[in-house]
C-alpha positions in Angstrom: 0.0 0.0 0.0 1.4 3.4 -1.0 -0.4 6.3 0.6 0.5 10.0 0.1 -1.8 11.2 2.8 -1.2 8.9 5.7 -4.7 8.1 6.9 -5.1 4.9 4.7 -1.7 3.6 5.8 -2.6 4.1 9.5 -6.0 2.4 9.0 -4.4 -0.6 7.3 -2.0 -1.2 10.2 -4.9 -2.1 12.5 -6.1 -4.7 10.0 -2.9 -6.8 9.8 -3.8 -10.3 11.1 -2.0 -11.6 14.2 -0.3 -14.4 12.2 1.1 -11.8 9.7 2.6 -9.4 12.3 6.2 -10.5 11.5 5.6 -10.1 7.8 4.6 -6.5 7.9 7.1 -3.8 7.0 5.9 -0.3 8.0 7.7 2.3 5.8 6.8 5.6 7.5 9.0 8.2 5.9 8.2 10.9 8.5 8.7 8.6 11.6 11.6 8.8 14.0 12.6 5.3 13.0 12.9 4.8 9.3 13.3 1.9 6.9 16.4 2.3 4.6 15.6 2.4 0.9 18.3 3.0 -1.7 16.5 3.8 -5.0 19.9 3.2 -6.8 20.3 -0.4 -5.4 20.7 -3.1 -8.1 21.8 -6.6 -7.2 21.7 -7.8 -10.8 24.3 -6.3 -13.1 22.1 -7.1 -16.0 19.5 -4.7 -14.8 21.7 -1.6 -14.4 20.2 0.0 -17.5 16.6 -0.5 -16.4 17.3 0.9 -12.9 19.1 3.9 -14.4 16.2 4.6 -16.7 13.6 4.4 -13.9 15.5 6.8 -11.6 15.9 9.3 -14.4 12.2 9.1 -15.2 11.3 9.7 -11.6 13.4 12.9 -11.4 12.0 14.0 -14.8 8.4 13.8 -13.6 9.1 16.2 -10.7 10.8 19.1 -12.5 9.5 21.3 -15.3 13.0 22.7 -15.9 14.5 19.9 -18.0 16.8 19.7 -21.0 19.0 17.2 -23.0 22.2 18.3 -21.4 20.8 17.9 -17.9 19.2 14.5 -18.7 22.4 13.2 -20.4 24.6 14.1 -17.4 22.1 12.8 -14.9 21.8 9.5 -16.8 25.6 9.0 -16.9 25.9 9.9 -13.2 23.1 7.5 -12.1 24.6 4.7 -14.2 27.9 5.0 -12.4 26.4 5.0 -9.0 24.0 2.2 -9.7 26.7 0.0 -11.1 29.0 0.7 -8.2 26.2 0.1 -5.6 26.2 3.6 -4.2 23.5 6.1 -3.0 22.2 9.5 -3.9 24.9 11.0 -1.7 27.5 9.2 -3.7 26.1 10.7 -6.9 26.4 14.2 -5.4 30.1 13.5 -4.6 30.7 12.0 -8.0 29.6 15.3 -9.6 31.4 17.7 -7.2 34.6 15.9 -6.1 37.2 15.4 -8.9 39.5 13.1 -7.0 36.6 10.9 -5.9 35.2 11.0 -9.5 38.5 9.9 -11.1 38.8 7.0 -8.7 35.3 5.7 -9.2 35.1 6.1 -13.0 38.2 3.9 -13.4 36.1 1.1 -11.9 33.2 1.5 -14.3 33.0 -1.6 -16.6 30.9 0.0 -19.4 33.3 1.6 -21.9 30.8 4.1 -23.3 30.0 5.4 -19.8 33.7 5.5 -18.8 34.6 7.3 -22.0 32.0 10.0 -21.3 33.6 10.9 -18.0 37.2 10.6 -19.0 36.9 12.3 -22.4 33.7 14.3 -23.0 33.1 15.5 -19.4 36.8 16.2 -18.9 36.9 18.3 -22.1 34.2 20.8 -20.9 35.5 24.2 -19.9 35.1 25.3 -16.3 32.0 27.5 -16.9 30.2 24.9 -19.0 30.9 22.1 -16.5 29.8 24.3 -13.6 26.5 25.1 -15.3 25.9 21.4 -16.3 26.7 20.1 -12.8 24.6 22.7 -11.1 21.6 21.8 -13.2 21.8 18.3 -11.8 22.8 19.0 -8.2 20.0 21.5 -7.8 17.6 18.6 -8.5 19.4 16.5 -5.9 19.9 19.0 -3.1 16.2 19.5 -2.1 16.0 15.8 -1.7 19.3 15.4 0.2 18.8 18.4 2.5 15.7 16.8 4.0 17.1 14.9 7.0 14.2 12.4 6.8 14.8 11.5 3.2 18.6 11.6 3.6 18.3 9.1 6.4 16.2 6.8 4.3 18.3 6.9 1.1 21.8 7.1 2.5 21.9 3.7 4.1 22.7 2.6 7.5 23.2 -0.4 9.8 20.2 -2.3 8.4 20.0 -3.4 4.7 18.0 -1.5 2.1 14.4 -2.5 1.5 14.4 -5.4 -1.0 11.2 -5.0 -3.0 11.9 -8.2 -4.9 12.0 -10.1 -1.6 8.8 -8.4 -0.5 7.1 -9.8 -3.5 8.5 -13.3 -3.6 8.1 -13.9 0.2 4.6 -12.3 0.3 5.5 -9.6 2.8 3.1 -6.8 3.7 4.6 -3.4 2.8 2.7 -0.4 4.1 4.1 2.9 2.9 3.1 6.2 4.5 4.3 9.2 2.5 2.4 11.9 4.3 2.7 15.1 2.3 1.8 17.2 5.3 4.9 15.9 7.1 7.4 15.4 4.3 6.4 18.2 1.9 4.8 17.6 -1.5 8.0 17.5 -3.6 9.7 15.1 -1.2 6.7 12.8 -0.9 6.2 12.8 -4.7 9.9 12.0 -5.5 10.2 9.3 -2.9 6.9 7.7 -3.9 7.9 7.8 -7.6 11.2 6.1 -6.8 9.4 3.5 -4.7 7.0 2.8 -7.5 9.9 2.6 -10.0 11.5 0.1 -7.6 8.3 -2.0 -7.5 8.2 -2.0 -11.3 11.8 -3.1 -11.5 11.2 -5.9 -9.0 8.2 -7.0 -11.0 10.1 -7.2 -14.3 13.0 -9.0 -12.5 10.5 -11.9 -12.0 11.3 -12.9 -15.5 13.9 -15.2 -14.0 11.1 -17.3 -12.5 8.9 -19.7 -14.4 5.4 -18.2 -14.6 3.9 -21.0 -12.4 6.3 -20.0 -9.6 5.4 -16.3 -9.6 3.2 -15.6 -6.6 0.4 -13.0 -6.9 1.4 -9.7 -5.4 -1.1 -6.8 -4.9 -0.1 -3.1 -5.1 -2.6 -0.5 -3.9 -1.9 3.1 -4.9 -3.9 6.0 -3.5 -3.8 9.2 -5.5 -1.6 7.3 -7.9 -1.5 10.2 -10.4 1.0 11.9 -8.2 3.4 8.9 -8.3 3.3 8.0 -12.0 6.4 8.3 -14.2 6.7 7.9 -18.0 7.4 4.2 -17.3 4.1 3.7 -15.5 2.3 3.0 -18.7 4.7 0.1 -19.4 4.1 -1.2 -15.9 0.3 -1.1 -16.5 0.6 -3.2 -19.7 3.3 -5.7 -18.5 2.9 -6.2 -14.8 0.1 -8.7 -15.2 2.3 -11.3 -16.8 4.6 -11.1 -13.7 1.6 -11.6 -11.4 1.6 -8.1 -10.0 -2.0 -6.8 -9.6 -2.5 -3.0 -9.4 -5.4 -1.2 -7.7 -5.3 2.5 -8.7 -7.3 5.2 -7.1 -7.6 8.9 -8.1 -10.1 11.7 -8.5 -10.1 13.2 -12.0 -9.1 11.9 -15.5 -7.4 15.3 -16.1 -4.9 14.4 -13.3 -3.3 11.8 -15.7 -1.1 12.5 -18.6 -2.4 11.1 -21.9 -0.2 8.0 -22.1 -1.1 7.0 -18.6 -4.8 7.6 -19.1 -4.9 5.4 -22.2 -2.8 2.7 -20.4 -5.3 2.7 -17.5 -8.4 2.5 -19.8 -6.8 0.0 -22.1 -5.3 -2.4 -19.5 -7.4 -2.3 -16.3 -9.7 -5.2 -16.4 -12.0 -4.0 -13.6 -13.3 -0.4 -13.6 -15.2 1.1 -10.7 -16.5 4.7 -10.6 -18.3 6.6 -7.9 -20.0 9.9 -8.8 -17.9 12.0 -11.2 -18.2 15.3 -13.0 -19.9 15.5 -16.3 -16.6 15.8 -18.2 -15.2 12.7 -16.7 -18.5 10.9 -17.1 -18.5 11.6 -20.9 -15.1 9.9 -21.1 -15.8 7.0 -18.8 -19.3 5.9 -19.9 -18.1 4.4 -23.2 -15.3 2.5 -21.3 -17.8 1.0 -18.9 -20.2 0.0 -21.6 -20.0 -3.5 -23.1 -22.1 -2.2 -26.0 -22.5 1.4 -27.3 -25.0 3.4 -25.2 -25.2 0.8 -22.5 -24.3 3.3 -19.8 -25.0 7.0 -20.1 -22.8 9.8 -18.8 -25.7 10.9 -16.6 -25.7 7.5 -14.9 -22.2 8.2 -13.6 -22.6 11.9 -12.8 -25.9 11.4 -10.8 -24.9 8.6 -8.5 -25.8 9.0 -4.8 -23.2 8.8 -2.1 -21.6 5.4 -1.4 -22.9 4.0 -4.8 -20.7 3.1 -7.8 -20.9 1.5 -11.2 -18.6 -1.4 -11.9 -17.4 -3.3 -15.0 -15.7 -6.6 -14.2 -13.4 -8.8 -16.2 -14.8 -12.3 -15.8 -12.8 -15.2 -17.4 -11.3 -12.8 -19.8 -14.6 -11.2 -20.9 -15.9 -7.8 -19.7 -19.2 -8.0 -17.9 -22.2 -5.7 -18.3 -21.9 -2.6 -16.1 -23.9 -2.8 -12.9 -24.3 -0.6 -9.8 -23.5 -1.4 -6.2 -23.6 0.1 -2.8 -20.4 0.0 -0.7 -20.3 -1.1 2.9 -19.4 1.4 5.6 -16.1 0.7 7.4 -16.5 -1.4 10.5 -15.4 -0.3 13.9 -12.9 -2.9 14.9 -12.2 -3.2 18.6 -8.5 -3.1 19.4 -7.5 -1.7 16.0 -5.3 1.0 17.6 -3.6 -1.6 19.8 -3.0 -3.8 16.7 -1.5 -0.9 14.8 0.9 -0.1 17.6 2.0 -3.8 17.8 2.6 -4.0 14.1 4.5 -0.7 14.0 6.7 -1.7 17.0 7.5 -5.1 15.5 8.4 -3.6 12.1 10.6 -1.0 13.8 12.5 -3.7 15.7 13.0 -5.8 12.6 13.5 -3.3 9.8 14.0 0.2 11.0 16.5 2.4 12.9 16.7 5.9 14.3 17.3 8.7 11.8 20.3 10.1 13.8 22.0 6.7 13.7 23.2 7.5 10.2 22.3 11.1 9.5 24.9 13.2 11.3 27.6 15.3 9.7 30.3 13.9 7.5 29.7 10.3 8.6 26.9 10.3 6.1 29.5 10.2 3.3 31.7 7.6 5.0 29.9 4.4 4.5 29.1 2.0 1.6 30.9 -0.1 -1.0 31.9 2.9 -3.2 34.4 4.2 -0.6 37.7 2.4 -0.6 
């Protein structure tokens, strides 16, 4: 579950069954104890290109100021750090510390990437290089100057969150990305990087026979704020890797055109509560098995707690039908269960922010430093 508000994530904690307590991982980005997540982690050298592309896409989504020079330099920097198993802090050091950069680049196995740093980048004059590097670092610095996000992404005593393991071992991952506590930009970037990591973990399941891939369910609330250009690919390909997506949002205009068409074209089950007339005009044909089966007015005039649904049954779309939703039940002891789940996850997977978020020690750990 990825929640950018926080209320859904908190509610889900109280619903974790007793027998699944040890399987729950509570990723609360604003908590005092945080779970480490390195978005540049890549255990399989064959997937360095895919991880690099996903990270670049996540950054590109967040910033309107973008250009070919910026993207080119960012891509080469991300590639080096991913291949060398570093962090976002390592990428900042790669761009700003010449001695460190020269030592790291010599260990890069890809000749094209190594040639860029030793020849093209080295040939830039001081002013051009400063402008190019600044364009990248000013995209990194807002992320790294947040103590919470730096604590999450810079590593520490406990290993980074392994999303592939979460899938294969059927763990429960509950992600709280509260915008009110993290800030909108930080929550969006971290959520996009997590979604990219989930996508890469799903695609990595290609090394398993299809019969051995266990179903994994991903729930995204306000998912339009987390989508990247690669999300459309995930929507069309995740099914074969047994990853099931439940996507929730408010307006069709919140989605860019490729993502909107990917949702309409690939989601087998559509459910809509009351929507505005503009959205109703777009959605009514998608819900209808035959032309005119559902009118736009049917969607725009629904009472509260009522929805129209189109199911995919045995590979065939059903006729649209209406339903009334059930109110949430008051579960006795939900708060106590939530506290137990959070405490157990904290002991097994998290650590205090200040354990690895103080001064220069932040830059003194990890496999890149020799």
